[in-house]
N, C-alpha and C positions, 0 to 999 in steps of 0.2 A: 809758628812763624813762617812766613813765605819768602819768596824770592825778593820782593820789593823791600821787606824788612832788612834782609841781609845786604841787599844792594845799597841801602842807605848807610849801613856801617862801613861798606867799602868807600863809598863817596865822602864819608866824614873821616877819612884816614884811620879807620879801624877804631874810632872812639865809640864806645857803646852808648846807646840812648839812655837818658836818665831813667833810673829804676830797673835797669838790667845789669847783670853781672856776668863775667866770664864763666863762673861756676854754674849759673843758671842755664846759659846757652850751650855749654860744652857738650852735654849728652846728645843734643839734637845735631850739633855741628859734627860730631863723630859719626852719628848714624846716617845722616843725610847723603854722604857721598855714594852710598849704595841705593839711593832712591831711583825709582823708575823715571822720575822727572830729572833729566840730565841737568837742566839749568839750576835746579835747587841743589843738586849734588855738587856741581862745580862751584857755585857761589858759596856754599857752606864750607867747602874745602878751602876756598880762598880766604874766607873770614877767619877760619881756624888757623890758617898759616899766619895771617896778620896778627892775631892775638898772641900766638906763640912767638912771633918775631919781635914783639915788644921788649923793652929792656928786661933783663933777668928779674924775676920776682914780681913783676908788675901784674901779670894775669895768672901765672902758674908757677908753683914751686917745682923743684927738680923732681920730687916725688909724684906730683900731678902730671908732669910731663911724661914721666915713665909710664903712668897708668894710661894716658892718652895714646902713647905708642903701642902699648900692649893691646888696647881695645881696637885701634886701627888695624893691627896685625891680625887679630882674630876676625875682624869684619872682612878683611881680604881673603883670609883663608876660607871662610864661609862662602863668600862669592865665587871663589875660584873652584870650590867643590861642586858648585852647581853647573859648571861647564863640562862638556864631554871631556873624558880623561886625556885624550890625545890631541886636543885642539885648544887654542886660546883665541879670543877675539883680537883682531888687529885693526887699529885705526877706527874704532867705534867708540861711541859715547854710551853711557848706561842705558839709553833708550833703545839701543840696538841698531841705531842708524849709523851709517858710516859717515865720517867727517867729509869724505870725498863725494859720496853719492847717497842721498837721503833715502833711497829705495833699496840699498844693498848693504848686506853685512858680510864682511870678508873674514875669513878664518885662515890661520896659519897652522900648518901641520908641524907639530914639534917633535915628531918621532924621528926625524932625520938627524 
């Protein structure tokens, strides 16, 4: 599924298209925020948040939400391990482009 598919879900107030379920889409929605395509990562995260924000029990049980949280934490841990040990990216999207300057990636020294 691509950005336009997920954009359609956002535009339809997070109602899933016929034939699709939250259970089917969740693995991709959880994995996509780490995508090198920043727009896919961002829209996937937005859709996941919208599905979670629905009334309790509509899309996910408490147990499923716990599993999603654990998977997202593992994904963040994996991604942060790929960065230099003493630096984190600041103000960047997953594409490595700065939100302020598309040709520059800024870093923050966290040793201080």
